[in-house]
C-alpha positions, 0 to 999 in steps of 0.5 A, a space after each residue: 737755613 730755609 726750613 728754620 725761615 719756614 718754621 719762623 715764618 709758622 710761629 709768626 703765624 701762631 703768635 698772631 692768631 694768639 694775639 701774642 703782641 704788647 697790647 695782648 699781654 697788655 690786656 692779659 695781665 692787666 695794670 697791677 701784673 704789668 706794672 710789677 713786669 716793668 719792674 722786672 717782678 714776674 709773680 704776679 704775671 704768672 698768677 695772671 696767666 695760669 688759663 691755658 689759652 694760647 696767648 698766656 701759654 705764649 707770654 709764660 713761655 717766651 716773656 716770663 721764661 717760665 717752662 709749660 706742660 708739653 701737653 699745653 702747646 704744640 712745640 713741633 715748629 718751636 722746637 724747629 725754630 730752635 726757640 724752645 726745647 722739650 724736657 721732662 714733660 715740660 716744654 721750656 724757652 732756649 730764647 727770650 721772644 717779646 714783642 714789640 710795640 710800634 712807638 709811632 702811634 702804637 700798634 704792633 712792630 714785631 719780635 725781638 728775638 735774644 738770649 734768656 733774661 737774666 732777672 735779678 736774683 737770679 744768681 747768674 751772670 750773662 756770658 760774655 756774647 749775651 745778647 740783651 732784648 729790648 729796654 729802655 735804653 733801646 726804646 728812648 733811641 727809637 722814640 729819638 729817630 727821625 720820622 722822616 722818610 729815607 731809602 738807606 738806612 744802617 743799625 750799626 750795633 744791632 744786638 738782637 735787631 730792635 732798632 731795625 725792626 722799629 724803622 722796618 715799621 715806621 719808614 719804610 726803607 729801601 733797605 736796611 744794613 745792620 752790622 754787630 760785632 757779635 756773631 751772636 747777636 746777628 744769628 737772633 737778630 736774623 731770627 727777630 727779622 724772620 719774626 717780624 716779617 722783614 725781608 732783604 735785610 743785610 747783616 755784617 759783621 764788624 766794628 764800628 765803619 769796618 764792615 761799611 768804609 766807604 758808603 753812605 746812608 741816609 740815616 745811621 742810629 745806633 745804641 752802641 757799648 757805650 758803658 764805660 768800665 775799667 780798662 782791663 775788666 771782664 766785658 760784656 760786648 752788649 754794652 762795653 766795647 773794649 776802648 777806654 773811656 767814651 772813645 767807642 762815642 766820640 769815635 762814631 760821632 766823628 765818623 759820622 759824615 762819612 757815614 752819611 749822605 748829605 742831609 743825612 742823621 746819625 742818631 745814637 745813645 751815649 755816656 760821656 764823662 765829666 772830668 774835673 776841670 773841663 766841662 762836659 759840654 767841651 769835651 763832647 763838643 770836640 766831637 762833632 764835626 761836618 754835621 749840625 748837632 743836638 747834643 742832650 744830656 739827660 742825666 748824670 751819676 757819680 762815680 758810685 751810683 753808675 758802677 752800682 747801676 751796671 753792676 746790678 745790670 749783670 746781675 753781679 749784686 750779691 757775688 763774691 766777686 761784687 766788692 772787688 769789682 766795685 772797688 776796680 770801678 772807682 779806682 779807675 774812675 778816680 786815676 781819670 779824674 772823673 767826677 760824673 758820668 752823663 747820659 743822653 742823646 746826640 742827633 747829628 745832620 750832615 751839612 754846611 756851616 754845621 749848627 751845633 747845640 749842646 744842652 742838659 734836658 731834665 724835664 719830661 718831653 712829649 714822645 715821640 721824639 723823632 716826630 720834631 727832631 728835625 724841626 729842632 735842629 732846622 730851629 738852631 740853623 733859622 735863628 742864627 740867619 734871623 733878620 728882623 727886616 727883610 721882610 721876615 716871618 716868623 709864627 709863634 709855635 703852637 702850645 704856647 702858654 703865657 704866665 704873669 707873675 707879680 701881687 696881686 692887684 698889680 697893673 704890671 706883672 713882675 716877670 712874664 714866662 712863656 711856657 711850652 705845653 708841647 714838644 720840649 716843655 720848655 719856659 723862658 722869661 720874656 718881655 712886653 715885645 716878645 709876649 705881646 709877639 707870641 700872641 699875633 705872630 701867626 706867619 701871615 705878616 712880615 716881622 719888622 711890620 709886627 715890631 713896629 705895631 707893637 712898638 706903636 701900642 706901647 709907645 716905645 721907640 721902633 728902633 729900640 724894639 726892633 734892635 731888642 727884638 734882633 738880640 732876644 729872638 734868635 734864642 726864643 726861635 733856637 729854643 722852638 717858642 717861635 718858628 720860620 714857617 
């Protein structure tokens, strides 16, 4: 084990010297080859890495998974670390090693070591215990995680360790615990951590809370095996739990109060079923207990789209079993009354008298969401206790713009819209009072005095203005148009 760690440290030094980072590879490939690689097309990237420089050799070997001439690379440390093998005058990658970019301001975060990537058209289907590398889902979760100083972190279902690497780079917690049901995933995560210069990560094998039962954490993150597959179907551990339907995500959400310190966060990606006759918000909302919750649906797929997506993910399209497996997925969804499958994120914060918000957001949002997710949850709580009297102070959110809609030359607009140019990009139709308040509300004067001034300027009754504001302002606070300083 010591020899392996020392070999990985020497490999890390070679990566650093060659500039094998996301920025380095991006600059090497350029926009065309880089864009193609993002679509899993490697031919332009292979063409762009023919020069033989250390960065080109490492990119071909570990990102593109293209063999390199044995004379082009000193492979001793790569072989000793178990990352590559020598065969027939060539050096071939045994594992996929991908640099990770920090999600909070760019820069290098570390490395993710995973099984070789199975690309579309390869004709190969992943092994049941296949360990995937960084992808779109893991990047989404990393950008969601709260930017808050914490001391004790759990990465539940760590896979190859992507979330733990990002957390180490951004939050510098005192302790990270990483768990997974797949022992091979833990072995590769340990290599990811060593290559990323991380010490002291606790690695535990087991499902859900089994390895850490009775312990509490400041932050729990999970990119769980959320894929809803037919019962009895072949299971890929990296994406499917073997539990029926969306039970894994339900159980994880329900366990949050047990896992978290007071004020602690649990953040995860999830799939949930849309069942005929039951609103999805009602189904998923029933999972929550003992925590503030922000549950966001980012996309919905019908059963056929969903089956196609995950059969492509496992590179089974075009195989002899494809039609039969596709039919089995549709049959399963039909028996369960499933009309669609939602995808989104869930943020939980342990709290007394929780505030819960369940919504659909399809528009682009400012990234990383983790930079302001705490203020989003605070907005839900502040909305519930908002008062237009008693010296309550309010502040218009930054980045608001006002749009007025009406016939050309009309004295008054038919409609006034407040639009956020930052964070969640919401838009809200408002009245004269709210629009005026957004223009003057900077947190320096009590809300009741501002409302009285607006009433005087507009000739409206002060009591009616306060009553109206008391009705509409809580929703605008919850939606982030106004903030309680």
